[in-house]
C-alpha positions as CSV (number, residue, x, y, z in Angstrom):
1,M,0.1,-0.1,-0.2
2,P,1.6,3.3,-1.1
3,V,2.2,5.8,1.8
4,L,0.6,9.1,1.4
5,L,2.2,12.3,1.5
6,G,4.0,12.8,4.9
7,L,1.8,14.3,7.8
8,P,3.5,17.4,8.9
9,S,4.4,17.9,12.7
10,H,1.4,20.1,13.7
11,A,1.3,21.2,17.2
12,A,-1.0,24.2,16.9
13,G,-4.9,23.8,16.9
14,S,-7.6,25.6,14.9
15,S,-8.6,29.1,15.8
16,L,-11.9,30.9,15.5
17,L,-12.3,33.0,12.4
18,R,-14.7,35.2,13.9
19,D,-17.1,35.3,16.8
20,I,-20.0,36.8,15.0
21,R,-22.3,37.1,17.9
22,S,-19.5,38.3,20.4
23,G,-20.4,40.8,22.8
24,Q,-23.9,41.0,21.7
25,D,-25.8,38.2,23.8
26,D,-25.5,34.8,24.9
27,T,-27.1,33.1,22.3
28,P,-24.6,30.6,20.6
29,S,-23.7,31.3,16.9
30,D,-25.0,28.7,14.1
31,C,-22.9,29.0,11.2
32,G,-24.7,27.1,7.8
33,S,-23.1,24.9,5.2
34,L,-19.9,26.1,3.9
35,V,-19.7,26.4,0.3
36,A,-16.3,26.9,-1.7
37,V,-16.0,28.7,-5.0
38,G,-12.6,29.3,-5.7
39,N,-10.4,30.4,-2.9
40,T,-13.4,31.9,-1.0
41,V,-15.6,30.0,1.4
42,Y,-19.5,31.4,1.8
43,F,-21.7,30.5,4.6
44,S,-24.7,32.0,6.5
45,N,-24.4,33.2,9.9
46,E,-26.4,35.3,12.5
47,S,-25.7,38.3,14.3
48,A,-28.1,40.5,16.8
49,S,-27.4,43.7,14.3
50,T,-28.0,42.1,11.2
51,G,-29.6,38.7,11.6
52,S,-28.9,35.8,9.2
53,E,-26.9,37.0,6.5
54,L,-24.3,35.9,3.8
55,W,-20.7,35.7,5.0
56,K,-17.3,34.9,3.4
57,S,-14.0,34.0,4.3
58,D,-10.6,33.6,2.5
59,G,-9.3,31.7,5.8
60,T,-8.0,34.7,7.5
61,V,-9.6,36.7,10.5
62,G,-9.4,39.9,8.5
63,G,-10.7,38.5,5.5
64,T,-14.0,36.8,7.3
65,V,-16.5,39.6,6.6
66,L,-20.0,40.0,6.0
67,V,-20.7,40.0,2.2
68,K,-23.8,42.3,2.2
69,D,-26.7,43.0,4.4
70,V,-29.3,42.2,2.2
71,L,-32.0,42.9,4.5
72,P,-30.7,45.7,6.9
73,G,-31.9,45.5,10.1
74,P,-32.1,42.6,13.0
75,D,-34.4,40.3,11.0
76,G,-32.0,39.0,8.3
77,S,-32.5,37.7,4.9
78,A,-31.9,34.0,5.6
79,P,-29.7,33.2,2.5
80,Y,-30.0,29.7,1.3
81,T,-26.8,28.9,-1.1
82,F,-27.3,26.4,-3.7
83,G,-24.7,26.7,-6.7
84,E,-22.0,28.0,-8.6
85,L,-21.6,29.5,-12.2
86,E,-18.3,31.0,-13.6
87,G,-17.1,32.3,-10.1
88,S,-20.4,33.4,-8.7
89,L,-22.5,32.1,-6.1
90,F,-26.1,31.8,-6.5
91,F,-28.4,31.9,-3.2
92,T,-31.9,32.9,-2.1
93,S,-32.8,35.3,0.3
94,R,-35.7,37.2,2.0
95,G,-35.9,40.8,0.6
96,G,-37.3,43.9,2.1
97,T,-41.0,42.7,1.3
98,Q,-40.3,39.4,3.0
99,R,-40.7,37.8,-0.5
100,R,-38.2,35.4,-1.6
101,E,-35.5,36.7,-4.1
102,L,-32.6,35.2,-6.4
103,W,-29.2,36.6,-5.8
104,K,-25.5,36.1,-7.2
105,T,-22.5,37.3,-5.4
106,D,-18.7,37.3,-6.6
107,G,-17.8,38.2,-2.9
108,T,-18.0,41.6,-3.3
109,P,-20.9,44.2,-2.0
110,T,-21.3,45.7,-5.6
111,G,-20.9,42.2,-7.2
112,T,-23.8,40.8,-4.9
113,V,-26.9,41.6,-6.8
114,R,-30.6,40.7,-7.3
115,L,-31.6,38.7,-10.1
116,F,-35.3,38.0,-9.4
117,T,-38.0,39.0,-6.8
118,V,-41.1,36.6,-6.1
119,P,-43.9,38.9,-7.2
120,E,-46.3,40.2,-4.9
121,G,-49.1,37.5,-3.9
122,E,-46.9,34.8,-4.9
123,D,-46.2,32.0,-2.3
124,S,-42.4,32.3,-1.6
125,S,-42.5,29.7,1.6
126,E,-40.7,27.0,-0.5
127,V,-36.9,28.3,-0.5
128,S,-34.9,25.1,-0.9
129,I,-33.5,24.6,-4.4
130,T,-31.9,21.1,-4.5
131,E,-31.9,20.3,-8.3
132,W,-29.7,22.2,-10.6
133,A,-27.2,21.6,-13.6
134,R,-25.0,23.7,-15.7
135,V,-25.1,23.9,-19.7
136,G,-22.8,26.0,-20.9
137,G,-22.9,29.7,-19.6
138,T,-26.4,29.0,-18.2
139,F,-27.7,27.7,-14.8
140,F,-30.7,25.6,-14.9
141,F,-32.7,24.9,-11.7
142,S,-35.9,23.7,-10.2
143,A,-37.8,26.6,-8.2
144,Q,-40.9,28.0,-6.8
145,F,-41.1,31.4,-7.5
146,I,-44.4,32.0,-9.6
147,G,-46.8,29.4,-9.1
148,N,-45.7,26.2,-8.1
149,K,-42.4,24.6,-8.9
150,E,-41.0,24.8,-12.3
151,L,-37.8,24.9,-14.5
152,W,-36.0,28.0,-14.4
153,K,-32.7,29.3,-15.6
154,T,-30.4,32.1,-15.2
155,D,-27.1,33.5,-17.1
156,G,-26.3,35.6,-13.8
157,T,-27.9,38.9,-14.9
158,P,-31.4,40.4,-14.2
159,A,-32.6,39.9,-17.8
160,G,-31.4,36.7,-18.2
161,T,-33.1,35.1,-15.0
162,A,-36.6,33.9,-16.1
163,R,-38.8,30.7,-15.8
164,V,-38.1,28.6,-18.8
165,K,-41.4,27.5,-19.3
166,D,-45.0,27.0,-17.4
167,I,-45.1,23.3,-17.8
168,A,-48.3,22.5,-15.9
169,P,-50.1,26.0,-16.0
170,G,-51.4,27.9,-12.9
171,D,-50.5,27.0,-9.5
172,I,-50.1,23.3,-10.1
173,G,-46.4,23.0,-10.7
174,S,-44.5,20.2,-12.8
175,F,-41.9,19.9,-10.2
176,P,-38.9,19.2,-12.6
177,D,-36.5,16.5,-11.3
178,N,-33.5,14.4,-12.2
179,L,-31.8,17.1,-14.1
180,T,-29.4,15.4,-16.6
181,V,-27.2,17.2,-19.2
182,L,-26.5,15.6,-22.7
183,G,-24.4,18.0,-24.8
184,S,-26.1,21.2,-24.8
185,T,-29.4,19.8,-23.8
186,L,-30.8,19.5,-20.4
187,Y,-33.2,16.4,-19.9
188,F,-35.6,16.1,-16.8
189,S,-38.7,14.5,-15.4
190,A,-41.8,16.6,-15.2
191,S,-45.6,16.3,-14.9
192,A,-47.4,18.4,-17.4
193,S,-50.7,18.0,-15.3
194,G,-49.2,18.7,-11.9
195,S,-50.3,15.2,-10.6
196,N,-48.2,12.3,-9.9
197,P,-47.7,11.4,-13.5
198,T,-44.3,12.2,-14.9
199,D,-42.5,11.9,-18.3
200,L,-39.2,12.5,-20.0
201,W,-38.6,16.4,-21.2
202,K,-35.8,18.2,-22.3
203,S,-35.1,21.9,-22.8
204,D,-32.4,24.1,-25.0
205,G,-33.3,27.1,-22.6
206,T,-36.1,28.4,-24.8
207,V,-39.9,28.4,-24.4
208,E,-40.1,26.4,-27.8
209,G,-37.2,24.0,-27.2
210,T,-38.9,22.8,-23.8
211,V,-40.9,19.9,-24.9
212,L,-42.1,16.8,-23.9
213,V,-39.6,13.8,-25.5
214,K,-42.0,11.4,-25.6
215,D,-45.4,9.9,-23.7
216,V,-43.8,6.9,-22.8
217,K,-46.7,5.9,-20.9
218,P,-49.9,7.2,-22.7
219,G,-52.7,8.6,-21.0
220,S,-52.9,9.8,-17.4
221,G,-50.3,7.4,-16.2
222,S,-47.0,8.3,-15.0
223,S,-43.7,6.6,-16.8
224,Q,-41.8,7.6,-13.7
225,P,-38.5,8.4,-15.3
226,V,-35.5,7.8,-12.9
227,Q,-31.8,7.2,-12.6
228,A,-30.9,9.1,-15.8
229,A,-27.0,9.0,-17.1
230,A,-25.6,10.2,-20.5
231,L,-23.5,7.8,-22.8
232,G,-22.1,9.0,-25.9
233,N,-24.9,10.9,-27.7
234,R,-27.8,9.1,-26.0
235,L,-29.7,9.1,-22.6
236,F,-30.4,6.1,-20.7
237,F,-33.1,6.0,-17.9
238,W,-35.5,3.8,-16.3
239,A,-39.2,4.2,-17.1
240,D,-42.7,2.5,-16.9
241,D,-44.7,2.1,-20.0
242,G,-47.5,0.2,-18.4
243,T,-47.0,-2.7,-20.0
244,H,-43.4,-3.5,-19.4
245,G,-42.8,-2.3,-15.8
246,L,-40.0,-0.1,-14.9
247,E,-37.3,-1.1,-17.4
248,L,-34.1,0.5,-18.9
249,W,-34.9,2.9,-21.9
250,T,-32.7,5.1,-24.1
251,S,-33.2,8.4,-26.2
252,D,-31.4,10.4,-28.8
253,G,-33.8,13.3,-27.9
254,T,-36.6,12.6,-30.3
255,G,-39.8,10.7,-30.0
256,A,-38.9,8.2,-32.5
257,G,-35.6,7.6,-30.9
258,T,-37.0,7.2,-27.4
259,V,-37.4,3.4,-27.2
260,L,-37.3,0.4,-24.5
261,F,-33.6,-0.5,-24.8
262,K,-34.0,-3.8,-22.8
263,E,-36.6,-5.5,-20.7
264,F,-35.0,-7.2,-17.8
265,A,-38.0,-8.3,-16.1
266,P,-40.8,-9.7,-18.6
267,G,-44.3,-8.7,-18.1
268,S,-45.4,-5.9,-15.6
269,A,-42.5,-6.7,-13.2
270,S,-39.9,-4.2,-12.9
271,G,-36.2,-4.4,-13.7
272,L,-35.5,-1.7,-10.9
273,G,-37.5,-1.6,-7.8
274,E,-38.7,1.6,-5.8
275,P,-36.1,1.2,-3.2
276,E,-33.7,2.1,-5.9
277,W,-35.4,5.2,-7.2
278,R,-33.3,7.4,-4.9
279,R,-30.2,5.4,-4.7
280,P,-27.1,6.1,-7.0
281,L,-27.1,2.7,-9.4
282,M,-25.7,3.9,-12.5
283,A,-22.3,5.1,-13.2
284,V,-20.0,5.8,-16.3
285,L,-16.6,4.8,-16.6
286,D,-14.3,4.5,-19.7
287,G,-17.2,4.7,-21.9
288,V,-19.2,2.2,-20.3
289,L,-22.5,2.4,-18.5
290,Y,-22.8,0.5,-15.2
291,F,-26.1,0.0,-13.5
292,G,-28.0,-2.4,-11.3
293,A,-30.9,-4.4,-12.4
294,R,-33.0,-7.4,-11.7
295,D,-34.2,-10.1,-14.1
296,T,-36.4,-13.3,-13.4
297,A,-33.3,-15.4,-12.8
298,H,-31.1,-12.9,-10.7
299,G,-31.9,-10.3,-7.9
300,L,-30.7,-7.0,-8.2
301,E,-27.1,-7.4,-9.6
302,L,-24.3,-5.4,-11.5
303,W,-24.8,-5.1,-15.3
304,K,-23.1,-3.0,-17.9
305,T,-23.7,-1.8,-21.4
306,D,-21.7,-0.3,-24.1
307,G,-24.7,1.2,-25.7
308,T,-25.9,-1.8,-27.7
309,V,-28.3,-4.4,-26.8
310,E,-25.8,-7.0,-27.7
311,G,-23.3,-5.4,-25.2
312,T,-25.7,-5.4,-22.4
313,V,-24.5,-8.1,-20.0
314,L,-24.5,-9.3,-16.4
315,V,-21.1,-8.5,-15.0
316,K,-21.2,-11.3,-12.2
317,D,-23.9,-13.0,-10.1
318,V,-22.5,-12.3,-6.7
319,N,-25.7,-13.7,-4.8
320,P,-26.8,-16.5,-6.9
321,G,-30.7,-16.9,-7.3
322,S,-33.3,-13.9,-6.7
323,S,-32.2,-12.5,-4.1
324,D,-30.6,-8.8,-4.1
325,S,-26.8,-8.2,-4.2
326,L,-25.9,-4.7,-5.1
327,S,-26.6,-1.9,-2.7
328,R,-24.5,1.0,-3.7
329,M,-21.8,1.9,-6.7
330,T,-19.4,4.9,-7.0
331,V,-16.5,5.6,-9.3
332,V,-13.3,6.5,-7.4
333,G,-9.7,6.9,-8.8
334,G,-10.8,5.0,-12.0
335,R,-12.4,1.9,-10.3
336,L,-15.9,0.8,-9.8
337,Y,-16.3,0.4,-6.1
338,L,-19.5,-1.7,-4.5
339,S,-21.3,-2.4,-1.7
340,Q,-22.5,-5.8,-2.5
341,Y,-24.3,-8.7,-0.5
342,D,-24.1,-12.5,-0.8
343,E,-25.4,-14.9,1.8
344,A,-22.2,-16.3,2.9
345,H,-20.6,-12.9,3.5
346,G,-23.2,-10.2,4.0
347,L,-22.7,-6.8,2.8
348,E,-19.0,-6.2,2.1
349,P,-16.6,-4.0,-0.1
350,W,-16.2,-5.0,-3.7
351,V,-14.2,-3.6,-6.7
352,S,-15.0,-4.5,-10.5
353,D,-13.2,-3.7,-13.7
354,G,-16.2,-4.7,-15.7
355,T,-15.3,-8.4,-16.0
356,E,-16.6,-11.2,-14.1
357,A,-13.2,-12.4,-13.1
358,G,-12.2,-8.8,-12.1
359,T,-15.2,-8.2,-9.9
360,V,-13.9,-9.3,-6.5
361,R,-14.7,-9.1,-2.7
362,L,-12.2,-6.6,-1.2
363,A,-12.6,-8.2,2.4
364,D,-14.9,-10.0,4.6
365,V,-14.8,-7.1,7.1
366,A,-17.3,-8.7,9.3
367,P,-16.4,-12.6,9.0
368,G,-19.2,-14.9,8.2
369,E,-22.8,-13.9,7.3
370,A,-22.4,-10.5,9.4
371,S,-22.1,-7.2,7.2
372,G,-19.1,-4.9,7.0
373,S,-21.5,-2.2,5.3
374,P,-18.8,-0.2,3.7
375,L,-19.9,3.4,3.0
376,G,-18.1,6.6,1.8
377,F,-15.6,5.6,-0.5
378,T,-13.0,8.4,-0.9
379,R,-9.8,8.7,-2.8
380,V,-6.5,9.9,-1.4
381,G,-3.6,9.8,-3.8
382,D,-3.2,5.9,-4.6
383,T,-5.5,4.9,-1.6
384,V,-9.2,4.6,-1.0
385,L,-10.5,5.1,2.2
386,F,-14.1,4.0,3.6
387,Q,-15.8,3.1,6.5
388,A,-16.7,-0.4,7.6
389,R,-17.6,-1.9,10.8
390,D,-16.9,-5.5,12.5
391,T,-17.9,-6.7,15.9
392,A,-14.2,-6.3,17.2
393,H,-14.0,-2.9,16.3
394,G,-17.0,-1.0,15.4
395,A,-17.2,1.4,12.6
396,E,-13.7,2.4,11.9
397,L,-11.5,3.6,8.8
398,W,-10.3,0.9,6.3
399,K,-8.4,1.4,3.3
400,T,-7.7,-0.3,-0.1
401,D,-5.5,0.0,-2.8
402,G,-8.2,-1.7,-5.0
403,T,-6.9,-5.5,-4.1
404,P,-8.0,-7.8,-1.7
405,A,-4.2,-7.9,-0.5
406,G,-4.1,-4.1,0.0
407,T,-7.4,-4.1,1.9
408,A,-7.1,-3.8,5.8
409,L,-8.3,-1.8,8.6
410,L,-6.5,1.4,8.8
411,A,-6.6,2.0,12.5
412,D,-8.8,1.2,15.4
413,V,-9.1,5.1,16.6
414,W,-11.6,4.0,19.1
415,P,-10.2,0.5,20.6
416,G,-12.5,-2.2,21.1
417,P,-16.0,-2.5,19.8
418,D,-17.0,1.0,20.1
419,S,-17.6,3.0,16.8
420,A,-15.1,5.9,16.0
421,L,-16.8,7.1,13.0
422,R,-20.4,8.4,12.1
423,Y,-22.5,8.6,9.4
424,D,-25.7,10.3,8.1
425,S,-28.4,7.2,7.8
426,R,-30.6,9.3,5.7
427,T,-28.0,9.7,3.0
428,G,-25.3,7.3,3.8
429,E,-22.6,10.1,3.7
430,V,-19.4,9.7,6.0
431,A,-17.9,12.9,7.5
432,L,-14.7,12.2,5.7
433,W,-13.0,14.7,3.5
434,G,-10.1,13.7,1.0
435,V,-7.7,16.5,0.4
436,E,-5.7,15.6,-2.7
437,E,-3.4,18.6,-2.5
438,L,-2.1,17.4,0.6
439,G,-2.4,13.7,0.1
440,L,-4.3,13.5,3.1
441,A,-7.8,12.7,4.5
442,F,-9.6,14.3,7.3
443,F,-12.5,13.1,9.3
444,M,-15.0,13.2,12.1
445,G,-13.7,10.7,14.6
446,A,-14.2,9.6,18.5
447,D,-12.5,7.7,21.0
448,S,-12.5,6.4,24.5
449,S,-11.2,9.9,25.8
450,S,-13.0,12.5,23.7
451,G,-16.1,13.1,21.5
452,Q,-16.5,13.7,17.8
453,E,-13.5,15.9,16.9
454,L,-11.3,16.4,13.8
455,W,-8.9,13.8,12.7
456,V,-6.4,13.3,9.9
457,T,-4.6,10.3,8.3
458,D,-2.0,9.8,5.7
459,G,-2.8,6.3,5.0
460,T,-0.8,4.6,7.8
461,A,-2.0,3.6,11.4
462,A,1.3,5.6,12.7
463,G,0.1,8.7,10.7
464,T,-3.7,8.6,12.0
465,R,-4.4,10.8,15.0
466,Q,-6.6,13.5,16.4
467,V,-6.0,17.1,15.2
468,E,-7.2,18.7,18.0
469,D,-9.7,17.8,21.1
470,L,-11.7,21.3,20.6
471,V,-14.3,20.4,23.1
472,P,-12.4,18.3,25.7
473,G,-13.6,15.6,27.5
474,E,-16.9,13.7,26.3
475,G,-18.4,16.9,24.5
476,S,-18.0,17.1,20.8
477,S,-17.3,19.7,18.5
478,V,-18.7,17.8,15.6
479,P,-16.8,19.3,12.5
480,S,-18.2,19.7,9.1
481,N,-18.0,21.0,5.7
482,L,-14.2,21.0,5.8
483,V,-12.5,23.0,2.8
484,Y,-9.0,23.2,1.9
485,L,-8.0,26.9,0.7
486,G,-4.5,26.8,-0.2
487,G,-2.4,26.2,3.2
488,K,-5.6,26.4,5.1
489,L,-8.4,24.1,6.4
490,V,-11.6,26.1,6.9
491,F,-14.2,23.8,8.6
492,A,-17.3,24.5,10.8
493,A,-17.1,23.4,14.3
494,R,-19.2,23.7,17.7
495,D,-17.5,25.3,20.7
496,P,-19.6,25.6,23.9
497,L,-19.3,29.4,24.3
498,V,-19.5,30.4,20.8
499,G,-21.8,28.1,19.0
500,N,-21.1,26.6,15.6
501,E,-18.7,29.0,13.8
502,P,-16.0,28.8,11.3
503,R,-12.5,28.1,11.9
504,V,-9.2,27.8,10.2
505,L,-6.3,25.4,10.8
506,Q,-2.8,26.4,9.1
507,W,-1.8,23.3,7.2
508,E,0.8,24.3,4.6
509,L,1.4,21.8,1.7
510,T,4.4,19.6,2.2
511,P,6.0,19.2,-1.3
512,P,7.6,15.6,-1.9
513,D,11.1,15.1,-0.3
514,T,13.4,14.6,-3.3
515,T,16.6,16.1,-2.0
516,A,19.6,13.5,-0.7
517,P,21.3,13.8,2.6
518,V,24.8,15.7,2.5
519,L,27.2,13.1,3.6
520,T,30.7,13.6,4.6
521,C,33.3,10.5,4.8
522,P,36.4,10.2,7.3
523,A,39.6,10.8,6.0
524,S,41.5,7.8,4.3
525,L,43.8,6.2,6.8
526,S,46.9,3.6,7.0
527,A,47.5,0.9,9.6
528,T,50.1,-1.6,10.0
529,A,49.6,-5.3,10.5
530,P,51.8,-7.7,12.6
531,D,51.4,-10.4,10.1
532,A,49.9,-11.1,6.7
533,N,46.5,-12.0,8.2
534,G,45.8,-8.1,8.3
535,V,44.5,-6.1,11.4
536,A,41.5,-4.7,13.2
537,V,40.8,-1.1,12.2
538,S,38.5,1.7,13.6
539,Y,37.7,4.8,11.9
540,N,36.0,8.0,12.7
541,P,32.4,7.8,11.7
542,A,30.7,9.7,8.7
543,T,28.6,12.7,9.2
544,A,25.0,13.3,7.2
545,T,22.7,16.0,7.5
546,D,19.1,16.3,5.8
547,D,16.5,19.0,5.4
548,R,13.6,17.0,6.6
549,D,14.7,14.2,9.0
550,T,17.8,12.2,10.5
551,P,19.3,10.1,7.6
552,V,20.2,6.4,8.6
553,I,24.1,6.0,7.8
554,E,25.4,2.3,6.5
555,Y,29.2,1.2,6.0
556,G,30.4,-1.3,3.4
557,Q,32.9,-2.6,6.1
558,A,32.3,-1.7,9.7
559,S,34.8,0.2,11.8
560,G,36.7,-2.0,14.4
561,S,36.5,-5.0,11.9
562,L,39.6,-6.9,10.3
563,F,41.0,-5.3,7.3
564,P,43.2,-7.3,5.1
565,V,46.6,-6.4,4.1
566,G,46.6,-3.9,1.1
567,T,44.2,-0.9,0.3
568,T,40.2,-1.5,1.1
569,A,37.6,1.2,-0.2
570,V,34.8,1.7,2.1
571,T,31.6,2.8,0.8
572,V,29.3,4.9,3.1
573,T,25.5,5.5,2.2
574,A,23.1,7.9,4.0
575,T,19.4,7.3,3.5
576,D,16.4,9.6,4.5
577,S,12.9,8.6,5.2
578,A,11.7,9.4,1.6
579,G,14.4,7.0,0.2
580,N,16.7,9.7,-1.1
581,R,20.4,8.5,-0.9
582,S,23.8,9.8,-1.2
583,S,27.1,8.0,-0.6
584,C,30.8,8.7,-0.4
585,T,34.0,6.6,-0.3
586,F,37.3,6.4,1.9
587,E,40.4,4.0,1.9
588,V,42.0,2.2,4.7
589,T,45.5,0.8,3.7
590,V,47.1,-2.2,5.9
591,K,50.7,-2.7,5.6
592,T,52.8,-5.2,7.0
593,E,55.9,-4.8,9.4
594,P,59.6,-4.9,7.8
595,T,61.4,-8.3,8.7
596,E,65.1,-8.3,9.8
597,P,67.6,-10.9,8.4
598,A,68.0,-14.1,10.6
599,P,71.4,-14.6,12.4
600,R,73.7,-17.4,10.8
601,P,75.2,-20.4,12.7
602,E,78.7,-19.9,14.4
603,G,81.7,-21.8,12.8
604,F,80.0,-22.2,9.3
605,A,82.9,-22.8,6.8
606,C,81.5,-21.1,3.8
607,S,81.2,-17.9,5.4
608,S,82.3,-15.2,2.9
609,G,83.4,-12.7,5.7
610,G,87.0,-12.6,7.0
611,P,90.3,-11.0,5.5
612,G,91.4,-14.1,3.4
613,A,88.3,-14.7,1.7
614,S,89.0,-12.9,-1.8
615,A,92.4,-14.4,-1.8
616,F,91.1,-17.9,-1.6
617,W,88.6,-17.7,-4.4
618,I,91.0,-16.0,-6.9
619,L,93.6,-18.9,-6.2
620,L,90.7,-21.3,-7.0
621,A,90.0,-19.5,-10.2
622,L,93.7,-19.8,-11.3
623,L,93.8,-23.4,-10.5
624,A,90.7,-24.3,-12.6
625,V,92.1,-22.1,-15.9
626,A,95.6,-24.4,-15.4
627,C,93.7,-27.5,-15.5
628,V,92.2,-26.7,-18.6
629,R,95.2,-25.7,-20.4
630,R,96.8,-29.0,-19.5
631,R,94.0,-30.9,-20.9
632,E,94.0,-28.8,-24.2
633,S,98.0,-29.7,-24.6
634,P,99.2,-32.1,-27.3
635,R,100.7,-35.3,-25.9
């Protein structure tokens, strides 16, 4: 498992960006959701003098200010933020007449402008805008500004802000839903009659170009189009034509080109059940659409299509028989991660490459029939983190590299069966934020000595720790909406004295360590051995420094060991924690002691010493010559 970017030493805790209600009364503040646009984070907050208004922060105390007092006085405009287009944040607020208004802001008072005001006499109680989509420079959303809920658009100007079309005239409302973009066209489900029946519509932003694509279920019935996704130049969605049940359809934007793509459950049975309507069971990866479906032989399983009927196949029957397997799916880091169930292992984490062989269980987190219930797959570097639970550890953070061998419990933050992590039971969302720029993940965790506080991990057990215990003891600060703004982490957290306010934590990006240690070898040296076997030599240690940590120094031959006669080159290496290495070499030369001649025995006859030695050898040579001449004389 790759180790993520290094976790910096961080002793200082977070600081309050601004106590907006300070000195006004004893009522704790309650910061709304943080929304990041570029290097600015926006949130709603309330003070005694302005009421609830829109604020912004760049992560500094001086840069945390009121954007604009939209409704002067203590009542406040109660802003509700919902989307961003070309650097501007869109929000609804209450105007001077107490009617709802649509605004946008670039973060400056002059750049905070009203786009639309709900006319007098209209019901503006519905303020939440939960469906929106961007098509080029136009922002589409579903809103109740005139009559009931209809499709609206804005280009960021008052003149370009209008209801696209009154699909269900009067106070009925068409309730546009499932907004999906395909090219330059917006597709959505809507009801022209305002009652339950809904069908597939499309819009190019004009009244004339906002039309019913096809009445899939003719008459007063609803085709219930859900779970839409774009693949190539076609839209795929589930719909019920009254004959085939809820099945997979496809559309090219024309009535003739909107057809039943594949019937999974023959007759009036459905290939997709009602429990899956609001669950994300469609994902496009590398030109392939993955989706959940059930047929007569299989429960809810993973299928895929390349856009052709022939290329639409079951990926793998994980839970053989008619029982369901697929629970959730999400694309993370170029892989498809799944929560799937089988009777032998329960609901566990899976991964798929789109083939039967490549669709495998990552771990049996809760051994046996119990379920690990994986949630919140989040990528950080080459690692994917997720929440899972077992009886021994409770709900904790797990990690995977996309292989069974690389999947394991990251850390038992709250040792024992108690759970360190929490999740929203309505949405399945886990308070887990991956910050790619830092190679770190932050999460809300609890342990035996503290409540729900901010934690951080670099993908290792040793690098998983609490950032700070903001509310000491069993109390909890419940951190939320964490955003990284270039060296600063901004998040909302609760404090018993000031309430839920934005806080900042200085956390500079630590670049990868690519610098090798600076290594200095000892001087070369000589030694004398008493014989040819060599001698033990001790030398001074090398020295090494590094800009990040203390390097590890290794020697080719240890000091104090036996060196042979001759010259030995000793190589020294210094390695830091990032694997950067430097080396140097010095020499140890070993010589033997010079030997003195051995003394000769006394009385040795052939000794060349003495005063008569030279005469003797001369006489011997003359005799030899004389003998030769006598032999050569004729007889």
